[in-house]
C-alpha positions in Angstrom: -10.9 -21.9 -2.9 -9.5 -21.8 0.6 -5.9 -21.8 -0.7 -6.6 -18.9 -3.0 -8.0 -16.9 -0.1 -5.0 -17.7 2.1 -2.6 -16.6 -0.7 -4.5 -13.3 -1.1 -4.4 -12.7 2.6 -0.7 -13.3 2.8 0.0 -10.9 -0.1 -2.2 -8.2 1.6 -0.4 -8.7 4.9 3.0 -8.4 3.2 2.0 -5.2 1.4 0.6 -3.7 4.6 3.8 -4.5 6.5 5.8 -2.7 3.9 3.5 0.3 4.0 3.4 0.4 7.8 7.1 1.4 7.7 6.3 4.5 5.7 5.4 7.9 7.0 2.1 9.5 6.2 4.0 12.0 4.0 5.6 9.1 2.0 2.2 7.3 1.7 0.6 10.5 0.4 3.4 10.8 -2.1 2.8 7.2 -3.3 -0.9 7.9 -3.7 -0.1 11.0 -5.7 2.3 9.2 -7.9 -0.3 6.5 -8.5 -2.9 9.2 -9.4 -5.2 8.0 -6.7 -7.9 10.4 -5.6 -9.3 11.3 -2.2 -6.1 10.6 -0.2 -5.2 14.0 1.1 -7.4 13.8 4.3 -6.9 10.1 5.0 -5.2 8.8 8.1 -2.3 6.4 7.9 -4.4 3.2 8.2 -6.8 4.5 5.5 -3.9 5.4 3.2 -2.4 2.0 3.7 -5.7 0.4 2.7 -6.1 2.6 -0.3 -2.5 2.0 -1.6 -2.7 -1.7 -0.8 -5.9 -2.0 -2.9 -4.4 -0.1 -5.8 -0.7 -1.2 -5.9 1.0 -4.5 -6.3 3.6 -5.7 -3.8 6.3 -5.2 -6.4 5.2 -1.5 -6.9 5.5 -1.0 -3.2 8.9 -2.6 -3.0 10.1 -0.6 -6.0 9.0 2.6 -4.2 10.8 1.3 -1.0 14.1 0.9 -2.9 13.8 4.4 -4.4 13.7 6.1 -1.1 
């Protein structure tokens, strides 16, 4: 079970690093495109958590290449 937790943690860290590079405006756009609710008043760290919980690393990378 420890290995699974370690893998999950690494994936989350990787997603968060990709998202940290984005502006708040870009993060809000990502949330809008993903049809997430409640994002408009969130701060950057909260947006990152919301998107990280609802998007795969590949979705985040795809968005990164599109910009």
